[in-house]
C-alpha positions in Angstrom: -5.3 4.6 -21.9 -8.4 3.0 -20.6 -8.7 4.2 -16.8 -11.1 1.4 -15.7 -9.8 -1.9 -14.8 -12.0 -4.4 -16.2 -10.2 -7.7 -15.0 -10.7 -9.2 -11.5 -7.6 -9.2 -9.1 -7.7 -13.1 -9.6 -7.1 -12.8 -13.2 -4.5 -10.1 -12.7 -2.9 -12.4 -10.5 -3.4 -15.3 -12.8 -1.6 -13.5 -15.6 1.4 -12.6 -13.4 1.6 -16.3 -12.7 1.9 -17.3 -16.0 4.8 -14.7 -16.7 6.7 -15.5 -13.6 6.4 -19.5 -14.7 8.2 -18.0 -18.0 10.7 -16.0 -16.0 11.4 -19.0 -14.0 12.0 -21.5 -17.0 14.8 -18.9 -18.0 16.6 -19.2 -14.5 15.1 -16.1 -12.7 14.1 -16.4 -8.9 11.1 -15.1 -7.0 11.1 -13.5 -3.5 7.4 -13.0 -1.8 7.2 -10.2 0.8 4.3 -8.5 3.1 4.9 -5.1 4.1 5.9 -1.2 3.0 9.1 -1.7 5.2 10.3 -4.6 2.6 13.1 -2.8 0.7 12.3 -4.1 -2.8 15.7 -2.9 -4.0 17.5 -5.8 -2.3 15.3 -8.0 -4.9 16.0 -6.1 -7.8 19.6 -6.4 -7.0 19.5 -10.2 -6.9 18.0 -10.0 -10.2 15.1 -11.7 -9.1 11.3 -10.9 -9.1 9.6 -9.3 -6.2 5.9 -10.2 -5.6 3.7 -9.1 -3.1 1.7 -11.5 -0.8 -0.6 -9.7 1.3 -4.0 -11.2 1.4 -6.9 -8.7 0.3 -9.6 -10.8 -0.2 -12.3 -12.6 1.5 -11.9 -15.9 -0.8 -8.7 -17.5 1.2 -10.3 -16.5 5.0 -12.2 -19.7 5.2 -9.0 -22.0 4.9 -6.7 -19.7 7.0 -9.7 -20.1 10.1 -8.9 -23.8 10.5 -5.4 -22.9 11.9 -6.0 -19.2 12.9 -8.7 -17.3 15.4 -11.6 -16.3 13.8 -11.4 -13.0 15.5 -8.0 -12.3 13.8 -7.2 -9.4 11.5 -8.8 -10.1 8.0 -5.2 -9.2 6.4 -3.4 -11.8 8.6 -5.9 -14.7 7.6 -6.2 -13.4 4.0 -2.5 -13.6 3.8 -2.2 -17.0 5.5 -5.0 -18.4 3.5 -3.3 -17.6 0.0 -0.3 -19.7 1.4 -2.1 -22.8 2.6 -5.0 -22.7 0.1 -5.4 -22.8 -3.6 -6.7 -19.2 -4.3 -3.8 -17.9 -5.4 -1.0 -19.3 -7.4 1.3 -16.7 -6.3 2.5 -17.8 -2.9 3.6 -21.2 -4.3 5.9 -19.5 -6.8 8.0 -17.9 -4.4 11.2 -19.5 -3.8 11.3 -17.7 -0.4 9.2 -15.2 1.8 10.1 -12.2 3.5 7.8 -10.5 6.4 8.4 -7.8 8.9 7.4 -7.8 12.8 4.6 -5.0 12.3 2.3 -6.9 14.4 1.7 -9.7 16.9 -0.8 -11.5 14.5 1.7 -11.1 11.8 4.3 -12.3 13.8 2.9 -15.8 14.8 1.2 -16.5 11.5 4.8 -16.4 10.1 5.6 -19.0 12.3 3.3 -21.2 10.7 3.7 -19.9 7.1 7.4 -21.2 7.8 6.5 -24.5 7.6 5.8 -24.2 3.8 8.1 -21.9 2.6 11.7 -20.7 3.5 11.0 -17.3 5.3 12.8 -14.7 7.1 11.2 -12.2 9.3 12.8 -8.6 9.5 12.7 -7.4 13.3 11.0 -3.9 13.1 12.3 -1.4 15.7 9.1 0.4 16.8 10.5 3.7 18.1 12.1 4.9 14.7 13.3 8.5 15.7 16.2 6.8 18.3 19.7 6.2 17.0 19.6 2.5 18.2 16.5 2.0 16.1 18.5 3.1 13.1 21.2 0.9 14.0 19.6 -2.4 14.5 17.6 -1.5 11.4 20.5 -1.2 9.6 21.6 -4.6 10.9 18.1 -6.1 9.6 18.8 -5.0 6.0 21.9 -6.6 6.1 20.6 -9.8 7.6 17.9 -9.8 4.4 20.6 -9.2 2.0 22.7 -12.4 3.6 19.0 -14.5 3.3 18.8 -13.8 -0.3 22.2 -14.2 -1.0 21.8 -17.7 0.4 18.0 -18.7 -0.9 19.0 -17.5 -4.6 22.4 -18.5 -4.7 23.6 -15.1 -5.8 26.2 -12.5 -4.6 24.5 -9.1 -4.5 26.6 -6.0 -5.0 26.6 -2.7 -4.4 26.8 -1.8 -7.8 23.6 -3.6 -8.3 22.2 -2.1 -5.3 22.9 1.6 -6.7 21.1 0.6 -9.9 18.0 -0.9 -8.3 18.0 2.5 -6.0 18.2 4.6 -9.2 15.2 2.6 -10.6 12.9 2.4 -7.5 13.6 6.3 -7.1 12.5 7.1 -10.5 9.5 4.8 -10.0 8.4 6.7 -7.2 9.2 10.1 -9.1 6.6 9.1 -11.3 4.0 7.9 -9.0 4.4 10.9 -7.0 3.7 13.2 -10.1 0.6 11.1 -10.7 -0.9 11.5 -7.5 0.1 15.2 -7.3 -2.1 15.9 -10.4 -5.3 14.7 -8.1 -4.8 18.3 -6.6 -6.7 19.7 -9.3 -10.4 20.2 -9.0 -11.8 18.1 -10.2 -9.3 15.5 -10.4 -8.4 13.7 -13.8 -8.6 10.1 -12.7 -11.0 8.5 -9.7 -9.5 7.0 -7.0 -11.0 3.6 -7.6 -9.5 3.7 -10.7 -6.0 4.8 -9.8 -5.8 2.0 -7.3 -6.6 -0.5 -10.2 -4.4 0.6 -12.6 -1.5 0.8 -9.8 -2.1 -2.6 -8.6 -2.3 -3.9 -12.5 0.9 -2.2 -13.1 2.4 -3.2 -9.7 2.3 -7.3 -10.9 5.2 -7.6 -13.0 8.1 -9.2 -13.9 9.8 -6.2 -15.8 10.4 -3.2 -14.1 11.2 -1.4 -17.1 7.5 -1.9 -18.4 6.3 -1.0 -14.8 8.0 2.5 -15.4 6.8 2.9 -19.0 3.2 2.0 -17.8 3.7 4.7 -15.2 5.0 7.3 -17.9 2.1 6.6 -20.2 0.0 6.9 -17.3 1.2 10.3 -16.2 0.9 11.7 -20.1 -2.4 10.7 -20.7 -3.5 12.3 -17.2 -1.9 15.6 -17.9 -3.2 15.7 -21.6 -6.9 14.8 -19.9 -6.2 18.1 -17.7 -5.1 20.1 -20.9 -8.2 19.1 -22.6 -10.1 19.6 -19.5 -11.4 15.9 -19.4 -11.8 15.4 -15.9 -13.2 12.6 -14.0 -16.2 13.9 -12.3 -17.9 16.9 -11.5 -16.4 20.0 -9.4 -19.1 19.6 -6.6 -18.5 16.1 -5.6 -16.5 16.7 -1.7 -13.1 15.9 -1.9 -12.1 13.2 0.5 -8.6 12.4 2.1 -8.1 8.8 2.7 -5.8 7.3 5.8 -5.6 4.1 7.5 -5.5 1.0 5.5 -7.3 -0.3 2.1 -5.2 1.2 -0.4 -5.4 -1.7 -2.9 -7.5 -3.6 -5.4 -9.5 -6.6 -3.5 -9.7 -4.6 -0.5 -11.6 -1.5 -2.0 -14.9 -2.2 -0.8 -15.0 1.3 1.1 -13.4 3.1 -1.4 -16.0 2.2 -4.0 -18.7 3.0 -1.9 -17.4 6.4 -1.2 -17.1 7.1 -4.9 -20.4 5.3 -5.9 -22.3 7.5 -3.1 -20.9 10.8 -4.6 -17.7 11.8 -3.2 -13.8 11.5 -4.9 -10.9 10.6 -2.7 -8.1 12.7 -4.1 -5.5 11.9 -1.4 -4.3 8.5 0.0 -2.2 8.8 3.1 -1.0 5.6 4.5 0.3 1.8 3.2 0.6 2.4 -0.4 -0.1 6.2 -0.2 1.4 9.1 -1.4 3.2 10.1 1.5 5.7 6.8 0.8 6.5 8.4 -2.4 8.5 11.6 -0.4 10.8 9.4 0.9 13.6 8.9 -2.1 16.7 6.6 -1.1 19.9 8.4 -1.1 21.9 7.6 -4.0 25.2 8.8 -3.0 25.3 7.1 0.4 26.2 3.7 1.4 23.5 1.6 -0.1 22.2 -0.5 2.7 22.3 2.2 5.1 20.4 4.3 2.6 17.8 1.7 1.9 17.5 1.3 5.6 17.0 5.4 6.1 14.2 5.2 3.6 12.5 2.4 4.9 12.3 3.2 8.7 10.6 6.3 7.6 7.7 4.4 6.7 4.7 5.4 9.0 2.8 2.4 10.3 0.7 2.7 13.0 2.9 0.0 14.8 5.6 2.8 15.3 5.2 4.6 18.8 5.1 7.8 18.9 3.9 7.9 15.0 4.3 11.6 14.8 5.3 11.7 11.4 2.1 10.5 10.3 0.3 13.2 12.0 2.4 15.9 10.3 2.0 14.3 7.1 -2.1 14.5 7.5 -1.7 17.7 8.8 0.4 19.0 5.6 -2.0 17.0 3.1 -5.3 18.5 4.1 -4.6 21.8 2.7 -2.3 20.8 0.4 -4.9 18.5 -1.4 -7.8 21.0 -0.4 -10.0 18.3 1.2 -13.6 18.7 2.4 -13.4 15.5 4.7 -11.2 12.8 6.1 -11.8 9.0 6.2 -9.8 6.7 8.3 -10.0 3.0 7.5 -9.1 0.1 10.2 -9.4 -3.5 9.7 -11.2 -5.3 12.4 -8.5 -6.4 15.5 -6.1 -4.0 14.2 -5.4 -2.5 17.6 -2.9 0.0 16.5 -4.8 1.7 13.7 -7.8 1.7 15.8 -6.6 3.4 18.8 -4.4 5.7 16.7 -7.6 7.0 14.8 -8.7 8.9 17.8 -5.7 11.2 17.3 -6.2 11.5 13.7 -9.9 12.5 14.5 -8.4 15.2 17.1 -6.4 16.6 14.2 -9.2 16.8 11.6 -11.9 17.9 13.7 -10.1 20.5 16.1 -7.7 21.9 13.8 -9.8 22.1 10.7 -13.3 21.8 11.4 -13.8 19.2 9.0 -16.2 15.7 9.1 -14.5 12.7 9.9 -15.3 9.2 9.5 -13.5 6.3 11.0 -14.7 2.6 9.7 -13.8 -0.5 11.2 -14.4 -3.3 8.8 -13.2 -6.4 7.0 -13.2 -7.8 3.4 -16.6 -9.3 3.4 -19.7 -7.6 1.9 -21.8 -8.2 5.2 -21.9 -4.7 6.2 -21.9 -2.9 2.7 -25.7 -1.5 3.6 -24.5 -0.2 6.9 -21.4 1.3 5.3 -23.4 2.9 2.6 -25.7 4.8 5.2 -22.5 6.1 6.9 -20.9 7.2 4.5 -23.8 9.2 2.7 -24.2 11.1 5.8 -20.4 11.5 5.8 -20.8 13.0 2.4 -23.9 14.8 3.5 -21.7 16.7 6.2 -19.1 17.6 3.5 -21.8 18.9 1.4 -23.0 21.3 4.0 -19.6 22.3 5.0 -19.0 23.0 1.1 -22.4 25.0 1.1 -21.5 27.2 3.9 -17.9 28.0 2.6 -19.8 29.2 -0.7 -22.3 31.2 1.2 
């Protein structure tokens, strides 16, 4: 398997659009979604195709700024720009779209987006530990089921939901095994390559093909480890990545980290390894089990967000990291403020270098970021040298 993805994100999306068009000709429907809180099992149980619509590139932002403030979060602008512009065909192929109330910017943007496409917004409770939050979220999952049934003219049966749960549990188990192979020093794959492959595999209309790709990657990585074919030299500092930016297209900072001489061995947060721990109970009521799993997502919109800090605390020694990088998009106030506590944990408990970066999708600050990342890597190298001596 070729680890390096040479196709651009635009090319990958175009290829998916062609496959979706073919699937639509055979009668399949498409549901677009935005966030880690979206239960894809509901779409699979409806026999439909799920496609992520979060914007991750700069190219759609200019058209979004005709309607949205310039100082809005780049993800909000990029997502809306894909809806009102022609930079990505996927939005226009969706029969309906689902969003979640993770932040004020998204909520208000969804109001504008709903003028273009049938849209349902799930009301996300902000205090996940409370019983009322669970009750409310179960009700929201039921509302989502009713919305998809109405939009797609289908009936979602419990048996189909259970089959979808088994499918996604299997996928998450495979992904977890892949991520855990990066505990080895040096790792068998660079993080930038894993992000590229994960994005490529995830843009699919066939979940069996997706699982097969994960199985093949897992086998290839294990073989590389057995043959001692590692992705980099063992001296590279090992970085835990937290916050945002875990997908191809918004990989500017990740690319810089690995170009400058470090290797990201663990990603926590949206799209990260901690989301793979949360399998869905296959024996419980499927609606309640789905709700329980997705309420565990540790976005910074939750308060207090103690689970995120417990997970970072666990991952630092588990993956043997030499430093932690926390990425925040501009105008994302919750992640920006929460970064203070992340830094406290990293520095006070572990005495490790910590770098907090606030940026957007543009290339305008690349050289400034390069200087900061090089200094961060130098700190980690000094820490590694002191441990050796």
